[in-house]
NUKOL-169984 format. One line per field, with one value per atom (N, C-alpha, C): residue number from 1; x, y, z. Coordinates in Angstrom, 2 decimals, decimal comma. Layout:
// NUKOL-169984
pos	(NUM	...) $
X	(X	...) $
Y	(Y	...) $
Z	(Z	...) $
***
This chain:
// NUKOL-169984
pos	(1	1	1	2	2	2	3	3	3	4	4	4	5	5	5	6	6	6	7	7	7	8	8	8	9	9	9	10	10	10	11	11	11	12	12	12	13	13	13	14	14	14	15	15	15	16	16	16	17	17	17	18	18	18	19	19	19	20	20	20	21	21	21	22	22	22	23	23	23	24	24	24	25	25	25	26	26	26	27	27	27	28	28	28	29	29	29	30	30	30	31	31	31	32	32	32	33	33	33	34	34	34	35	35	35	36	36	36	37	37	37	38	38	38	39	39	39	40	40	40	41	41	41	42	42	42	43	43	43	44	44	44	45	45	45	46	46	46	47	47	47	48	48	48	49	49	49	50	50	50	51	51	51	52	52	52	53	53	53	54	54	54	55	55	55	56	56	56	57	57	57	58	58	58	59	59	59	60	60	60	61	61	61	62	62	62	63	63	63	64	64	64	65	65	65	66	66	66	67	67	67	68	68	68	69	69	69	70	70	70	71	71	71	72	72	72	73	73	73	74	74	74	75	75	75	76	76	76	77	77	77	78	78	78	79	79	79	80	80	80	81	81	81	82	82	82	83	83	83	84	84	84	85	85	85	86	86	86	87	87	87	88	88	88	89	89	89	90	90	90	91	91	91	92	92	92	93	93	93	94	94	94	95	95	95	96	96	96	97	97	97	98	98	98	99	99	99	100	100	100	101	101	101	102	102	102	103	103	103	104	104	104	105	105	105	106	106	106	107	107	107	108	108	108	109	109	109	110	110	110	111	111	111	112	112	112	113	113	113	114	114	114	115	115	115	116	116	116	117	117	117	118	118	118	119	119	119	120	120	120	121	121	121	122	122	122	123	123	123	124	124	124	125	125	125	126	126	126	127	127	127	128	128	128	129	129	129	130	130	130	131	131	131	132	132	132	133	133	133	134	134	134	135	135	135	136	136	136	137	137	137	138	138	138	139	139	139	140	140	140	141	141	141	142	142	142	143	143	143	144	144	144	145	145	145	146	146	146	147	147	147	148	148	148	149	149	149	150	150	150	151	151	151	152	152	152	153	153	153	154	154	154	155	155	155	156	156	156	157	157	157	158	158	158	159	159	159	160	160	160	161	161	161	162	162	162	163	163	163	164	164	164	165	165	165	166	166	166	167	167	167	168	168	168	169	169	169	170	170	170	171	171	171	172	172	172	173	173	173	174	174	174	175	175	175	176	176	176	177	177	177	178	178	178	179	179	179	180	180	180	181	181	181	182	182	182	183	183	183	184	184	184	185	185	185	186	186	186	187	187	187	188	188	188	189	189	189	190	190	190	191	191	191	192	192	192	193	193	193	194	194	194	195	195	195	196	196	196	197	197	197	198	198	198	199	199	199	200	200	200	201	201	201	202	202	202	203	203	203	204	204	204	205	205	205	206	206	206	207	207	207	208	208	208	209	209	209	210	210	210	211	211	211	212	212	212	213	213	213	214	214	214	215	215	215	216	216	216	217	217	217	218	218	218	219	219	219	220	220	220	221	221	221	222	222	222	223	223	223	224	224	224	225	225	225	226	226	226	227	227	227	228	228	228	229	229	229	230	230	230	231	231	231	232	232	232	233	233	233	234	234	234	235	235	235	236	236	236	237	237	237	238	238	238	239	239	239	240	240	240	241	241	241	242	242	242	243	243	243	244	244	244	245	245	245	246	246	246	247	247	247	248	248	248	249	249	249	250	250	250	251	251	251	252	252	252	253	253	253	254	254	254	255	255	255	256	256	256	257	257	257	258	258	258	259	259	259	260	260	260	261	261	261	262	262	262	263	263	263	264	264	264	265	265	265	266	266	266	267	267	267	268	268	268	269	269	269	270	270	270	271	271	271	272	272	272	273	273	273	274	274	274	275	275	275	276	276	276	277	277	277	278	278	278	279	279	279	280	280	280	281	281	281	282	282	282	283	283	283	284	284	284	285	285	285	286	286	286	287	287	287	288	288	288	289	289	289	290	290	290	291	291	291) $
X	(0,84	0,00	0,87	0,53	1,25	1,15	2,32	2,36	1,53	1,32	0,55	-0,93	-1,38	-2,79	-3,21	-2,26	-2,59	-3,09	-2,39	-2,93	-4,29	-4,53	-5,84	-6,91	-6,63	-7,58	-7,87	-6,82	-7,00	-7,90	-7,65	-8,44	-9,90	-10,18	-11,56	-12,24	-11,55	-12,13	-12,44	-11,51	-11,76	-12,99	-13,10	-14,25	-15,56	-15,60	-16,82	-17,13	-16,07	-16,27	-16,73	-16,08	-16,44	-17,87	-18,31	-19,65	-20,69	-20,42	-21,38	-21,53	-20,36	-20,40	-20,97	-20,66	-21,16	-22,67	-23,28	-24,74	-25,37	-24,76	-25,32	-25,30	-24,15	-24,03	-24,98	-25,15	-26,04	-27,48	-27,84	-29,21	-29,51	-28,50	-28,74	-28,56	-27,57	-27,23	-27,40	-27,71	-27,89	-26,67	-25,44	-24,20	-23,58	-22,73	-22,06	-21,21	-21,12	-20,33	-19,05	-18,62	-17,43	-16,21	-16,00	-14,81	-14,84	-16,02	-16,13	-15,97	-16,41	-16,19	-14,70	-13,99	-12,54	-11,88	-12,32	-11,80	-12,11	-13,31	-13,72	-12,82	-12,49	-11,60	-10,21	-9,71	-8,38	-8,35	-9,45	-9,52	-9,50	-10,21	-10,21	-8,84	-8,12	-6,78	-5,82	-5,91	-5,04	-5,28	-6,55	-6,87	-6,35	-6,51	-6,06	-4,55	-3,83	-2,37	-1,86	-2,53	-2,13	-2,28	-3,40	-3,62	-2,56	-2,20	-1,15	0,17	0,48	1,73	1,76	0,61	0,54	0,80	0,22	0,44	1,91	2,54	3,96	4,82	4,45	5,23	5,18	4,01	3,88	4,71	4,69	5,47	6,95	7,39	8,82	9,30	8,47	8,86	9,01	8,19	8,26	9,58	10,16	11,43	12,56	12,46	13,54	13,66	12,61	12,65	13,67	13,81	14,76	14,09	14,80	14,28	14,43	13,64	13,79	15,20	15,77	17,12	17,07	17,93	17,95	18,28	17,63	17,86	19,30	19,96	21,31	22,30	22,02	22,94	23,07	22,01	22,04	22,68	23,10	23,65	25,11	25,74	27,10	28,08	29,10	30,18	31,51	32,53	33,85	34,44	34,88	35,55	36,97	37,92	39,32	39,85	39,23	39,69	39,37	38,38	37,99	38,70	39,05	39,63	41,13	41,41	42,81	43,23	42,29	42,64	42,81	43,17	43,42	44,75	44,77	45,99	46,49	45,63	46,06	45,59	46,44	46,07	46,90	46,45	47,18	48,36	49,31	50,49	50,18	48,99	48,64	48,12	48,04	47,50	48,50	48,60	49,45	48,60	48,99	48,28	48,93	48,20	48,75	48,80	47,75	47,72	46,71	46,37	45,46	44,18	43,65	42,36	42,36	43,41	43,40	44,30	43,77	44,55	44,54	45,58	45,71	46,06	45,34	45,67	46,69	47,90	48,98	49,28	48,61	48,84	48,41	49,20	48,88	47,75	46,89	45,81	44,60	43,59	42,35	41,86	42,80	42,48	42,53	42,86	42,93	42,22	41,78	41,12	41,97	42,28	43,05	42,13	42,48	41,64	42,39	41,63	42,19	41,23	41,77	40,98	41,25	40,20	40,32	41,23	41,85	42,87	42,39	41,10	40,58	39,28	39,09	37,86	36,77	35,55	34,40	33,68	33,46	32,83	31,50	31,21	29,94	29,66	28,42	28,05	27,70	27,45	27,07	28,04	28,45	29,54	29,26	29,75	29,56	30,92	31,07	32,29	31,89	32,62	32,40	33,39	32,90	33,75	33,65	34,79	34,84	35,51	34,70	35,17	34,59	35,37	34,86	34,32	33,22	32,63	33,60	34,47	35,41	36,50	36,58	37,62	37,05	35,92	35,28	35,43	35,57	35,78	34,62	34,94	33,89	33,29	34,07	33,57	34,27	33,51	34,05	33,21	33,81	33,02	33,39	32,37	32,55	31,71	32,13	31,37	32,23	31,99	32,76	33,19	34,23	34,71	35,41	35,50	36,22	37,72	38,50	39,95	40,36	39,52	39,82	39,49	38,81	38,42	39,65	39,77	40,95	41,02	42,24	42,47	42,91	42,83	43,26	42,57	42,18	41,59	41,98	42,30	42,64	42,04	41,35	41,11	40,14	39,95	39,10	37,73	37,31	36,02	35,66	34,38	34,03	34,74	35,41	36,19	35,36	34,75	33,93	32,53	32,16	30,90	31,09	32,33	32,61	33,00	32,89	33,27	32,44	32,61	31,78	32,24	33,40	33,94	33,64	32,91	32,65	31,24	30,77	29,44	29,58	28,98	29,19	28,27	28,58	27,83	28,80	28,43	29,20	28,62	29,30	28,76	28,95	29,69	29,81	28,62	28,19	27,05	25,76	25,88	24,73	24,06	24,85	24,36	24,79	23,91	24,26	24,75	25,89	26,55	26,94	26,93	27,54	27,79	29,04	29,44	29,18	29,38	29,18	27,72	26,84	25,41	24,84	24,05	23,40	22,16	22,17	21,06	19,97	20,36	19,39	20,07	19,26	19,74	19,76	20,90	21,06	22,04	21,64	20,30	19,32	18,05	17,03	17,25	17,89	18,17	19,27	19,99	21,10	22,16	22,41	23,42	23,95	25,28	25,93	26,87	26,68	27,52	28,96	29,79	31,21	31,39	30,59	30,68	29,44	29,65	28,53	28,98	28,07	28,36	28,13	28,99	28,85	28,43	27,31	26,79	26,97	27,74	27,99	27,33	26,34	25,61	25,96	26,87	27,29	26,24	25,34	24,32	23,23	22,90	21,88	22,48	23,78	24,42	23,99	24,19	23,77	24,71	24,72	25,46	24,55	24,72	23,88	24,71	24,17	24,80	23,80	24,32	23,46	24,26	23,58	24,24	23,79	24,18	23,73	22,23	21,65	20,23	19,34	19,89	19,07	19,78	19,01	19,48	18,83	19,65	19,10	18,70	18,98	18,57	19,54	19,39	20,27	19,69	20,41	19,99	20,94	21,99	22,94	23,03	22,82	22,91	24,04	24,74	25,77	25,48	25,85	25,55	26,39	25,79	26,51	27,71	27,58	28,68	29,93	29,77	30,91	31,78	31,25	32,01	33,28	34,34	34,42	34,62	34,24	34,40	35,14	35,78	36,54	35,83	35,71	35,29	36,32	35,85	36,76	36,40	37,38	37,20	37,84	37,23	37,81	37,89	39,11	39,35	39,95	39,46	39,98	40,64	40,12	40,57	42,01	42,84	44,24	44,30	45,08	45,24	44,12	43,18	42,05	42,51	42,01	42,26	40,94	40,93	39,71	39,99	39,09	39,24	38,13	38,51	37,55	37,83	36,86	37,04	36,02	36,51	35,63	34,90	33,57	32,78	32,13	32,11	31,56	30,89	30,55	29,94	28,85	27,98	26,94	26,91	26,87	26,89	25,69	25,23	24,09	24,36	25,62	25,98	26,33	26,15	26,47	27,88	28,30	29,60	30,80	30,66	31,79	32,05	31,10	31,25	32,04	33,33	34,18	34,44	35,10	35,39	36,16	35,68	36,33	37,72	38,65	40,01	40,84	40,27	41,01	41,25	42,44	42,72	41,94	41,34	40,62	41,59	42,53	43,55	43,74	44,38	44,67	45,84	45,55	46,62	47,40	46,72	47,38	47,18	48,05	47,86	47,76	46,95	46,88	48,27	48,52	49,82	50,67	50,32	51,09	50,75	51,76	51,56	50,49	49,58	48,56	47,34	47,33	46,17	45,26	44,02	43,08	42,22	42,58	41,81	40,37	39,47	38,07	37,95	37,09	36,89	35,75	35,86	34,79	33,50	32,40	31,11	30,80	31,49	31,24	29,78	29,16	27,77	27,73	27,07	26,99	26,22	26,45	25,79	24,28	23,73	22,27	21,63	22,42	21,84	21,38	21,83	21,42	20,54	20,05	19,20	17,81	17,26	15,91	15,11	13,83	12,96	11,68) $
Y	(-1,21	0,00	1,24	2,22	3,50	4,19	4,62	5,27	6,52	7,18	8,44	8,17	6,89	6,57	6,57	6,27	6,14	7,44	8,60	9,85	10,20	9,88	10,16	9,34	8,05	7,18	7,67	8,10	8,61	9,84	10,74	11,96	11,65	10,69	10,33	9,71	8,80	8,16	9,17	10,14	11,16	11,99	12,33	13,12	12,34	11,08	10,28	9,95	9,55	9,16	10,33	11,48	12,65	13,06	13,01	13,42	12,48	11,17	10,20	10,23	10,20	10,19	11,47	12,56	13,84	13,86	13,31	13,31	12,38	11,18	10,21	10,74	11,33	11,81	12,97	13,82	14,96	14,49	13,43	12,94	12,17	11,40	10,53	11,24	12,08	12,65	14,16	14,73	16,17	16,90	16,37	16,97	17,80	18,72	19,53	18,62	18,99	18,18	18,92	19,82	20,63	19,76	18,74	17,90	17,13	16,64	15,90	16,83	18,06	19,02	19,30	19,25	19,42	18,31	17,04	15,91	16,06	16,56	16,75	17,78	18,84	19,87	19,31	18,50	17,90	16,97	16,17	15,27	16,02	17,14	17,96	18,51	18,94	19,48	18,41	17,21	16,10	15,80	15,76	15,47	16,55	17,81	18,92	18,92	18,72	18,71	17,54	16,42	15,25	15,51	16,14	16,44	17,40	18,40	19,35	18,61	17,68	16,92	16,06	15,48	14,65	15,46	16,65	17,52	17,89	18,25	18,62	17,44	16,24	15,04	14,75	14,90	14,66	15,66	16,92	17,94	17,68	17,26	17,01	15,83	14,78	13,59	13,90	14,81	15,16	15,81	16,57	17,23	16,22	15,12	14,14	13,34	13,29	12,48	13,02	14,33	14,93	15,42	16,23	16,76	15,72	15,85	14,93	15,03	13,89	13,89	14,52	15,49	16,09	15,05	15,16	14,18	14,18	15,32	15,40	14,54	14,29	13,49	12,09	11,60	10,26	10,24	11,40	11,50	11,95	12,02	12,54	11,59	12,18	11,43	12,05	11,25	11,71	12,73	13,86	14,91	15,01	14,59	14,57	15,96	16,99	18,35	18,80	18,16	18,53	17,65	16,44	15,49	15,76	16,87	17,26	17,13	16,85	16,67	17,96	17,84	18,99	19,63	20,96	21,64	22,69	23,59	24,70	24,46	24,81	24,65	25,59	25,78	26,62	25,84	26,53	25,84	24,75	24,80	23,80	22,50	22,41	21,22	20,65	19,34	18,66	17,83	17,79	16,98	15,61	14,60	13,25	12,59	12,79	12,26	13,05	12,52	13,19	13,69	12,92	13,22	13,49	13,16	13,21	14,30	15,02	16,04	15,73	16,22	16,01	17,32	17,64	18,84	18,44	18,98	18,63	19,74	20,87	21,97	21,54	21,89	21,55	22,43	21,83	22,59	22,76	23,39	23,61	25,05	25,97	27,38	28,19	27,51	28,15	27,25	27,83	27,05	27,06	25,87	25,72	25,26	25,67	25,35	24,72	24,06	23,45	23,69	23,75	24,11	23,11	22,79	21,91	22,55	21,72	22,22	22,98	22,98	23,71	24,40	25,61	26,35	25,86	25,84	25,40	26,62	26,65	27,82	27,50	26,23	25,85	24,39	23,98	22,60	22,29	21,02	20,53	19,40	19,36	18,47	17,78	16,55	15,77	15,39	15,62	15,24	14,39	13,30	12,44	12,85	13,05	13,47	12,45	12,04	11,17	11,97	12,30	13,14	12,56	11,73	11,09	12,11	11,76	12,65	13,00	12,07	12,31	13,30	13,64	14,56	15,91	16,30	17,55	18,68	18,34	19,34	20,34	21,61	22,62	23,11	23,09	23,53	22,77	22,38	21,66	22,08	22,81	23,41	22,89	22,77	22,37	23,29	23,50	24,37	24,86	26,10	26,68	28,10	28,55	29,91	30,42	31,72	32,32	32,26	32,74	32,75	33,64	34,63	35,55	34,96	33,85	33,25	32,82	33,20	32,84	31,35	30,86	29,47	29,31	30,40	30,34	31,45	31,14	32,15	31,88	32,96	32,88	34,08	33,86	32,60	31,71	30,51	29,51	30,08	29,78	30,27	29,42	29,34	28,65	29,30	28,51	29,07	29,21	28,12	28,14	28,63	29,79	30,40	31,44	31,63	32,59	33,96	34,20	35,48	35,70	36,86	37,18	36,48	35,82	35,15	33,65	33,15	31,71	31,41	30,22	29,76	28,31	27,92	26,55	26,06	24,83	24,17	23,76	24,02	23,57	22,24	21,14	19,81	19,40	20,19	19,92	20,51	21,70	22,37	22,25	21,67	21,49	22,82	23,75	25,06	25,41	26,11	26,66	28,09	28,45	29,71	30,54	31,86	32,81	34,09	34,59	35,80	35,64	34,41	34,05	34,03	34,35	34,36	32,95	32,53	31,22	31,35	30,67	30,74	29,72	28,60	27,55	26,46	25,67	24,43	23,39	22,71	21,83	20,71	19,46	19,02	19,06	18,84	18,89	17,81	16,71	15,62	15,98	17,08	17,54	16,46	15,73	14,67	14,43	14,51	14,24	13,06	11,96	10,77	10,99	10,00	10,11	10,32	9,64	9,80	10,51	11,52	12,26	12,86	13,54	14,10	15,61	16,29	17,72	17,90	18,59	18,85	20,33	20,63	22,02	22,26	23,15	23,45	24,87	24,98	26,30	26,94	26,13	26,67	27,42	26,93	27,60	28,40	28,19	28,89	28,35	27,06	26,44	25,31	25,01	23,86	23,09	21,78	20,91	19,76	19,08	17,88	16,74	15,52	14,35	13,12	12,00	10,73	9,71	8,45	7,41	7,20	7,62	7,39	8,60	9,80	11,01	12,17	12,95	14,21	15,33	16,18	17,17	18,48	18,62	19,84	20,99	22,01	23,18	24,25	24,60	25,66	26,86	26,74	27,84	28,18	29,45	29,92	30,94	30,91	31,91	32,57	33,84	34,53	33,99	33,91	33,45	34,35	35,61	36,55	36,19	35,31	34,90	33,85	33,22	32,18	32,75	31,94	30,54	30,38	29,21	28,92	27,60	27,48	26,27	25,51	24,20	23,41	23,58	23,75	24,05	23,26	23,14	22,53	23,42	23,49	24,23	23,32	23,11	22,10	22,71	22,26	22,71	21,58	20,37	19,24	18,83	18,79	18,37	16,90	16,61	15,24	14,73	15,58	15,15	14,73	13,59	13,11	13,22	13,99	14,19	13,85	13,08	12,68	13,30	13,90	14,50	13,95	13,25	12,57	13,07	13,44	13,87	12,66	12,78	11,66	11,86	13,07	13,25	14,60	14,91	16,18	15,98	16,96	16,98	18,38	18,46	19,74	19,87	21,11	21,36	20,92	21,02	20,64	19,19	18,39	16,97	16,67	15,41	14,98	15,70	16,20	16,83	18,25	18,83	20,22	20,27	20,01	20,01	21,44	21,57	22,90	23,74	24,95	25,84	26,21	26,19	26,59	25,52	24,36	23,29	22,15	21,54	20,44	19,20	18,53	17,29	16,12	16,08	15,02	14,55	13,41	12,91	13,70	14,59	15,33	14,42	13,37	12,38	11,02	10,64	9,38	8,19	7,19	5,97	5,38	4,97	4,41	5,38	6,69	7,65	7,48	7,57	7,34	8,28	7,70	8,50	8,79	8,38	8,70	7,48	7,59	6,49	6,71	6,13	6,39	5,91	6,58	6,18	4,80	3,98	2,65	2,66	1,81	1,71	1,25	1,82	1,42	2,05	3,14	3,81	4,24	3,95	4,32	5,59	6,65	7,87	7,68	8,54	8,38	8,35	9,11	9,18	7,87	6,95	5,70	4,82	5,09	4,26	5,02	6,20	6,97	6,34	6,35	5,79	6,79	6,94	7,86	7,15) $
Z	(0,00	0,00	0,00	-0,80	-0,86	0,49	1,03	2,34	2,40	1,27	1,28	1,47	1,31	1,46	2,92	3,82	5,24	5,84	5,66	6,21	5,65	4,37	3,78	4,49	4,73	5,40	6,81	7,52	8,89	8,87	7,91	7,82	7,58	6,67	6,36	7,56	8,28	9,45	10,54	10,72	11,74	11,39	10,10	9,66	9,88	9,43	9,56	11,01	11,73	13,13	13,97	13,75	14,54	14,25	13,01	12,63	13,22	13,10	13,59	15,10	15,81	17,27	17,82	17,17	17,65	17,62	16,57	16,43	17,46	17,62	18,56	19,97	20,37	21,74	21,98	21,00	21,19	21,31	20,55	20,58	21,86	22,34	23,48	24,81	24,91	26,22	26,25	25,10	25,01	25,57	25,25	25,72	24,60	24,97	23,94	23,05	21,80	20,85	20,46	21,31	21,00	20,76	21,62	21,48	20,17	19,77	18,53	17,33	17,47	16,42	16,24	17,36	17,28	16,49	16,75	15,99	14,51	14,23	12,84	12,15	12,89	12,34	12,07	13,04	12,88	11,67	11,53	10,39	9,07	9,03	7,82	7,50	8,55	8,36	7,86	8,44	8,01	6,53	6,16	4,77	3,83	4,22	3,40	3,23	4,34	4,28	3,45	3,55	2,76	1,27	0,89	-0,52	-1,05	-0,23	-0,62	-0,82	0,12	0,02	-1,23	-1,59	-2,79	-4,05	-4,11	-5,26	-5,39	-4,24	-4,24	-4,65	-4,18	-4,51	-6,00	-6,59	-8,04	-8,83	-8,42	-9,12	-8,99	-7,77	-7,53	-8,35	-8,44	-9,20	-10,68	-11,18	-12,61	-12,95	-12,01	-12,25	-12,37	-11,62	-11,59	-12,88	-13,66	-14,87	-15,86	-15,92	-16,84	-18,10	-18,87	-20,11	-21,23	-22,28	-23,41	-24,00	-24,34	-24,91	-26,30	-26,59	-27,93	-28,99	-30,12	-31,19	-31,67	-31,63	-32,17	-31,39	-30,10	-29,28	-29,87	-30,48	-31,06	-32,44	-32,92	-34,27	-34,28	-33,13	-33,09	-33,78	-34,37	-35,00	-34,59	-34,69	-34,24	-35,21	-34,66	-35,44	-34,91	-35,70	-35,27	-34,94	-35,54	-35,28	-33,86	-33,25	-31,88	-30,85	-31,23	-30,28	-30,08	-29,40	-29,18	-27,72	-26,82	-25,43	-24,67	-23,38	-22,53	-22,92	-22,92	-23,38	-22,41	-21,98	-21,11	-19,69	-18,74	-17,33	-16,46	-15,24	-14,29	-13,73	-13,06	-12,54	-11,51	-10,91	-9,90	-10,47	-11,79	-12,44	-13,43	-13,46	-14,42	-15,37	-16,65	-17,64	-17,69	-17,20	-17,12	-18,49	-19,28	-20,65	-21,47	-22,60	-23,54	-22,87	-21,92	-21,33	-19,83	-19,14	-17,67	-17,12	-16,12	-15,42	-13,94	-13,25	-11,82	-11,13	-10,06	-9,29	-8,23	-8,37	-7,44	-6,43	-6,56	-5,62	-4,21	-3,20	-1,83	-1,30	-0,48	0,13	-0,77	-0,21	-0,97	-0,77	-0,80	-0,60	-1,90	-3,00	-4,31	-5,32	-6,41	-7,46	-8,71	-9,20	-10,43	-11,56	-12,78	-13,92	-15,07	-15,94	-17,15	-18,29	-19,49	-20,66	-21,79	-22,54	-23,70	-24,73	-25,59	-26,50	-27,71	-27,97	-29,13	-28,74	-29,25	-28,98	-29,92	-29,42	-30,22	-30,77	-32,07	-32,68	-33,35	-33,58	-34,19	-33,86	-34,12	-33,89	-32,45	-32,20	-30,88	-30,52	-29,25	-28,88	-27,54	-27,41	-26,19	-25,61	-24,31	-23,59	-22,39	-22,21	-21,04	-19,95	-18,76	-17,64	-16,51	-16,00	-14,82	-13,70	-12,70	-11,58	-10,30	-9,57	-8,36	-7,35	-6,69	-5,70	-4,58	-4,23	-3,14	-3,53	-4,81	-5,29	-5,73	-5,13	-5,54	-4,53	-3,26	-2,21	-2,18	-1,84	-1,65	-2,96	-4,02	-5,31	-6,43	-7,45	-8,60	-9,79	-10,71	-11,79	-13,18	-14,02	-15,41	-16,28	-17,52	-18,41	-19,55	-19,96	-21,06	-20,70	-21,39	-21,18	-22,43	-22,54	-23,66	-23,38	-24,32	-24,14	-22,98	-22,64	-21,54	-20,17	-20,13	-18,85	-18,07	-16,79	-16,00	-15,71	-15,52	-15,17	-13,71	-12,95	-11,55	-10,77	-9,55	-8,68	-7,23	-6,52	-5,11	-4,41	-3,27	-2,58	-3,33	-2,79	-3,42	-3,80	-5,02	-5,52	-6,75	-7,10	-8,34	-9,53	-10,33	-11,44	-12,71	-13,15	-14,36	-13,97	-14,47	-14,07	-12,98	-12,56	-11,51	-12,01	-13,31	-13,91	-15,18	-15,79	-16,96	-18,24	-18,16	-19,35	-19,38	-18,41	-18,37	-17,85	-18,21	-17,83	-17,41	-16,27	-15,85	-14,77	-14,33	-13,27	-12,17	-10,93	-9,78	-9,35	-9,68	-9,40	-7,95	-7,17	-5,74	-4,99	-5,40	-4,76	-5,56	-6,77	-7,67	-7,98	-8,53	-8,89	-10,31	-11,03	-12,34	-12,11	-12,74	-12,41	-13,62	-13,42	-14,35	-13,56	-13,64	-12,90	-11,40	-10,89	-9,49	-9,06	-9,97	-9,65	-9,83	-8,86	-8,95	-9,82	-10,95	-11,89	-11,57	-10,99	-10,68	-9,87	-9,17	-8,57	-9,67	-9,83	-10,98	-10,68	-10,88	-11,28	-10,11	-10,38	-9,33	-8,29	-8,68	-7,74	-6,75	-7,04	-6,19	-6,02	-7,09	-7,06	-8,45	-8,60	-9,88	-9,68	-10,40	-10,21	-10,65	-10,40	-10,76	-12,26	-13,06	-14,52	-15,03	-15,83	-16,42	-17,74	-18,44	-19,75	-19,78	-20,51	-20,76	-22,21	-22,43	-23,77	-24,08	-25,09	-25,49	-26,84	-26,86	-28,09	-28,53	-29,48	-29,98	-30,88	-31,42	-32,31	-31,55	-30,35	-29,54	-28,40	-28,13	-27,03	-25,68	-25,47	-24,20	-23,81	-22,52	-22,01	-21,07	-21,07	-20,25	-19,72	-18,72	-18,17	-18,21	-18,07	-18,02	-17,70	-17,57	-17,29	-18,32	-18,13	-19,04	-18,94	-17,82	-17,63	-17,75	-17,59	-17,54	-18,23	-18,99	-19,56	-18,75	-18,12	-17,19	-17,85	-19,12	-19,82	-19,62	-20,46	-20,42	-19,50	-18,46	-17,55	-17,60	-18,41	-18,57	-20,06	-20,37	-21,75	-21,87	-23,00	-23,24	-24,59	-24,75	-26,01	-27,17	-28,34	-29,52	-29,80	-29,40	-29,62	-28,82	-27,81	-27,00	-27,69	-28,74	-29,44	-30,05	-30,11	-29,70	-28,19	-27,68	-26,26	-26,08	-24,94	-24,60	-23,48	-23,58	-22,42	-21,31	-20,06	-18,96	-17,70	-16,81	-15,50	-14,45	-13,28	-12,15	-10,94	-10,41	-9,37	-8,11	-6,95	-5,66	-4,89	-5,02	-4,20	-4,54	-3,51	-3,70	-4,11	-5,16	-5,62	-6,51	-6,87	-7,69	-9,08	-9,55	-10,91	-11,67	-12,72	-13,50	-14,96	-15,54	-16,94	-17,78	-18,89	-19,80	-21,20	-21,76	-23,04	-24,06	-25,21	-26,30	-26,87	-27,04	-27,52	-28,88	-29,38	-30,72	-30,91	-32,17	-32,54	-33,57	-33,66	-34,68	-35,28	-36,61	-37,29	-38,22	-38,40	-39,27	-40,70	-41,12	-42,49	-42,66	-41,61	-41,71	-41,22	-41,29	-40,77	-41,40	-42,63	-43,30	-42,81	-42,07	-41,63	-40,33	-40,41	-39,22	-38,76	-37,62	-37,06	-38,06	-38,31	-39,28	-38,81	-39,74	-39,42	-38,76	-38,50	-37,85	-38,83	-38,81	-39,73	-39,35	-40,33	-40,05	-40,18	-39,27	-39,27	-37,84	-37,70	-36,36	-35,77	-34,80	-34,14	-33,20	-32,72	-31,87	-32,54	-33,45	-34,19	-33,25	-33,61	-32,79	-32,57	-31,36	-31,03	-30,24	-30,28	-29,49	-28,02	-27,17	-25,74	-25,19	-24,42	-23,75	-24,59	-25,83	-26,68	-26,83	-26,36	-26,53	-27,77	-28,93	-30,16	-30,04	-30,76	-30,76	-31,42	-30,87	-31,42	-32,43	-33,42	-34,42	-33,75	-34,19	-33,64	-32,30	-31,96	-30,68	-30,57	-29,45	-29,21	-28,35	-28,81	-28,04	-26,75	-25,76	-24,46	-24,56	-25,49	-25,61	-26,01	-26,56	-27,05	-25,91	-24,69	-23,55	-22,58	-22,97	-22,08	-22,00	-20,80	-20,58	-19,76	-20,10	-19,38	-18,93) $
***
């Protein structure tokens, strides 16, 4: 039995019982029915509060389902011009390989940042991020920023979304940010797993997050005039290992419309140390989403 049914049943019994007993006692003993009227009032209140709770529960559950997965996520293909790995970072971060960075700075009083190796100017792109919850500390931000966006801030503060040059999500506090302003609680579940996806849509000027099971929708928008933008990370936790892997792109002009000005060649040929080449038949994250 649904637990929410019990308070409703109690409310109905109190209403019926109070009404019936009040009438019987008044008819038989000609006594005041004030006490029974009190029970009737309490029963009505219980019923009313329960109905309000049910409405709120239904609304809250609807938020958790997530937004419909965009069709383009299921159509992404690998663009070698975008798959260049992490390139720029602050002195407190080291690039372990093509996709992994490590924050080696001592303490957690400063925020260090890292930036993808190529700016995105058009199309829609998916990046897989593995960032353990235990390595997020007080703030852990992901998103995009222009070339002017800082890669370091002291004292500790959200880096991506903490200034006018970047837009992002703080996955430690579950907040959408721009210029340090909280735009929304995100996601509504207030929980981001160790592995999740960053969706960057340069055509609409938006960024979103999601998992293998849920797409949380875009709650942060950036102006098209800000393009090109770089995917970015902001890290506070000492010793944090974060992996960011490019998973594919979709362009309005089809697979041949690669990033303008970028060579469509393997910048990291298969076999080079630290480079994990894309495997044939790769399935995009959206292919396993369920609602």
